[in-house]
C-alpha positions in Angstrom: -0.1 -0.5 0.1 1.0 3.3 -0.9 0.5 6.5 1.0 1.1 9.6 -0.8 1.3 12.9 1.6 0.8 16.5 0.3 1.5 18.8 3.6 0.5 22.7 3.6 1.0 25.8 6.0 -1.3 28.5 5.7 0.5 31.5 7.0 -2.6 32.5 8.7 -2.9 29.2 10.9 -4.4 26.0 9.3 -2.2 23.1 8.3 -3.7 20.4 5.5 -1.8 17.2 5.2 -4.2 15.4 1.9 -3.7 11.8 2.1 -4.3 9.4 -1.0 -6.2 6.0 0.6 -6.9 2.5 -0.9 -10.3 2.8 -2.8 -9.8 6.2 -3.6 -10.9 7.6 -0.7 -8.8 11.7 0.1 -8.4 12.1 3.5 -8.0 16.0 4.8 -6.1 16.2 8.0 -6.6 20.6 9.1 -5.0 21.1 12.0 -5.6 25.0 13.4 -8.6 27.9 13.0 -11.0 27.4 9.8 -12.1 31.4 9.6 -12.8 33.8 6.6 -8.7 34.1 6.9 -8.5 30.1 5.5 -11.4 29.6 4.6 -9.7 29.4 0.9 -7.4 27.0 1.6 -10.5 24.8 2.7 -12.4 25.3 -0.7 -9.3 24.1 -2.4 -8.0 21.3 -0.4 -11.7 19.9 -0.3 -12.6 20.7 -4.3 -11.0 17.6 -5.9 -12.0 14.0 -4.5 -15.1 11.7 -5.2 -14.3 10.2 -1.9 -13.4 12.8 0.7 -13.0 12.0 4.8 -12.5 15.8 5.9 -10.5 15.5 9.3 -11.8 18.3 11.9 -10.5 16.6 14.9 -7.7 18.7 15.3 -9.2 22.1 14.0 -9.8 24.5 16.8 -12.4 27.3 15.0 -15.0 26.3 12.9 -16.3 30.1 10.9 -19.6 29.6 9.1 -17.7 29.9 6.0 -16.0 27.1 6.7 -19.2 25.0 7.3 -20.4 26.8 4.3 -17.4 24.7 2.2 -18.0 21.7 4.0 -22.1 21.9 2.6 -20.6 22.9 -0.8 -17.9 19.8 -0.8 -20.7 17.6 0.4 -23.2 18.4 -2.3 -20.7 18.2 -4.9 -19.0 14.5 -3.5 -19.1 12.3 -1.0 -18.1 13.8 2.2 -17.4 11.7 5.6 -16.1 14.3 8.5 -14.7 13.5 11.2 -16.0 15.6 14.0 -13.7 17.8 16.5 -13.9 19.1 19.7 -16.6 21.5 21.3 -16.4 24.6 18.8 -16.5 22.8 16.1 -19.1 21.0 17.3 -20.9 24.1 18.0 -20.5 25.5 14.9 -22.3 22.1 12.7 -24.9 22.2 15.5 -25.6 26.1 15.3 -26.1 25.6 11.6 -28.3 22.8 11.2 -24.8 21.2 9.2 -24.9 18.7 11.5 -28.1 17.0 10.3 -26.8 17.0 6.8 -23.0 15.9 6.6 -22.3 12.5 8.1 -20.4 13.2 10.8 -18.3 10.1 12.2 -16.2 10.6 15.9 -13.2 9.3 14.2 -11.5 8.7 11.4 -11.2 4.8 11.7 -16.1 5.0 11.9 -14.8 7.5 8.7 -13.1 5.3 6.2 -15.0 2.7 7.0 -18.5 4.7 6.4 -16.8 5.8 2.7 -15.2 2.4 2.1 -18.8 0.0 2.6 -20.7 2.3 0.1 -20.5 0.9 -2.9 -18.5 2.4 -6.0 -19.9 1.8 -9.4 -18.0 0.8 -11.8 -16.7 2.5 -15.1 -19.8 3.0 -17.6 -22.6 1.5 -15.4 -24.9 3.3 -13.1 -26.0 2.1 -9.0 
């Protein structure tokens, strides 16, 4: 198994690491604050991939702009979110995004949730 890592630091306080996992799952681990200064980085991070895990377990702050970015990604792709601390949970609950997004307590559950969904073969509808 080969994992590909890509890490970059946003000068305003957000670090993103992406890992390609088997089954076409792209894991995006975010560390820091997601706010007006860093939401473009989140948008770019979630812009590619058909099956994504957004790991927010180390995010200290999630603004409404960050929630909107997650909801846009969820509308376009298969997204699983690994929940974070109180501030992240509060933002997701206050906006109602917790009712829309697939939120998991840990990385294993998020990966298992995506892995159990059938992936259609090319040229074949499910």
